[in-house]
C-alpha positions in Angstrom: -0.1 0.0 0.0 2.8 2.4 0.8 4.4 1.6 -2.4 1.2 2.5 -4.2 0.8 5.8 -2.6 4.3 6.9 -3.2 4.2 5.6 -6.6 1.0 7.8 -7.1 2.6 10.7 -5.1 5.7 10.7 -7.1 3.8 10.7 -10.3 1.9 13.8 -9.3 4.6 15.5 -8.5 6.7 14.7 -11.2 4.5 14.7 -14.0 4.6 17.3 -17.0 2.4 19.9 -18.0 -0.7 17.8 -16.7 0.3 18.1 -13.3 -0.7 21.8 -13.2 -4.6 20.2 -13.6 -3.8 17.7 -10.5 -2.3 19.8 -8.4 -2.5 23.4 -6.7 1.3 24.6 -6.1 2.7 27.9 -4.5 5.9 29.3 -4.5 7.4 29.5 -1.1 10.1 32.5 -0.2 12.5 30.7 1.7 14.7 27.5 2.1 13.3 23.7 1.7 13.9 23.5 5.5 12.2 26.3 6.6 8.7 25.1 4.3 9.1 21.6 5.5 9.0 23.1 9.1 6.2 25.6 8.1 4.1 23.0 6.6 4.7 20.5 9.8 4.0 23.5 11.9 0.7 23.9 10.4 -0.5 20.6 10.3 0.3 20.0 13.7 -1.0 22.9 15.2 -4.4 21.8 13.6 -4.3 19.1 16.5 -3.7 16.7 13.2 -1.3 13.7 13.5 1.5 13.2 10.6 1.2 9.7 9.7 4.4 9.6 7.6 7.0 12.0 5.4 7.7 10.8 2.4 11.5 11.8 1.5 10.2 11.4 -2.2 13.2 13.6 -3.6 15.8 11.5 -1.5 14.3 8.4 -3.0 14.3 9.7 -6.7 18.2 11.0 -6.3 19.4 7.9 -4.7 17.6 5.4 -7.5 17.9 7.4 -10.7 20.9 5.6 -11.9 19.3 2.3 -10.9 16.3 3.0 -13.7 18.6 4.1 -16.3 18.1 7.9 -15.8 20.3 10.9 -15.1 17.8 13.5 -15.0 17.7 15.5 -11.3 13.9 16.1 -10.4 14.6 17.6 -7.0 16.9 18.8 -5.2 14.6 18.0 -2.2 11.2 16.8 -2.0 9.2 15.8 1.3 5.3 15.1 1.5 3.6 14.9 4.3 0.8 12.7 4.8 -1.9 13.1 7.6 -5.6 12.7 8.1 -8.2 14.7 9.4 -11.0 12.8 12.0 -13.5 15.1 11.2 -13.2 16.3 7.3 -12.4 12.3 6.7 -15.8 11.6 8.5 -17.8 14.5 6.8 -16.6 13.5 3.4 -16.9 9.6 3.8 -20.8 9.8 5.5 -21.6 11.4 2.2 -19.9 8.5 0.3 -17.6 6.0 2.3 -15.6 5.3 -0.9 -13.9 8.7 -0.5 -12.0 6.6 1.5 -9.8 6.4 -1.6 -8.7 10.0 -1.2 -7.3 9.3 2.4 -4.4 10.4 3.7 -3.8 13.7 2.8 -0.8 15.1 1.4 1.1 18.6 1.5 4.4 18.6 -0.5 7.3 20.7 -0.3 9.8 20.8 -3.4 13.3 22.7 -4.1 14.2 22.5 -8.0 16.7 24.5 -8.6 16.5 26.7 -5.3 12.9 27.5 -6.3 10.9 25.9 -3.4 7.0 25.0 -4.0 4.2 24.1 -1.6 1.2 22.2 -2.7 -1.4 19.5 -3.2 -3.6 17.6 -5.4 -6.7 18.6 -6.3 -9.8 17.0 -5.3 -13.4 16.4 -7.1 -15.8 18.6 -7.0 -18.8 18.1 -3.9 -18.0 16.8 -0.7 -14.0 16.4 -1.4 -13.8 20.2 -1.6 -13.9 20.3 2.0 -10.7 18.0 2.4 -9.0 20.5 -0.5 -10.1 23.9 1.7 -8.5 22.5 4.6 -5.5 21.6 2.8 -5.3 25.1 1.3 -6.0 26.8 4.9 -2.9 24.6 6.0 -0.8 25.7 2.8 -1.5 29.3 3.5 -0.5 29.3 7.1 2.8 27.7 6.0 3.5 30.5 3.7 2.9 33.6 6.4 
């Protein structure tokens, strides 16, 4: 399951121009470390627990040669995975199959010194509650 989630998240972040339709991203004025700390603080500050931090950039850098690639995608990239019992219950009471969208993730990525924070987009309807929560967390991290 972790491999599937990681592969799906990597595909989202590393995708081509189509990722713009699948993710909301914001430029961060500062270092990768500062952005990662800000995201972590914004999540935890809401009383949410980070289930897992995927060090996706590190994995891609480490395995590039193993898969025949010399292209550097990120200087660093982490994905913070977490859930909200309140929001998750609300969206899953409408449709229990919304479980497919959980856990939620916010990524921090450094590409050549340009640091971005973002999250994937969600379908219209009740899942917009999740997207609103993610955007609130990211906006707090950007302050």
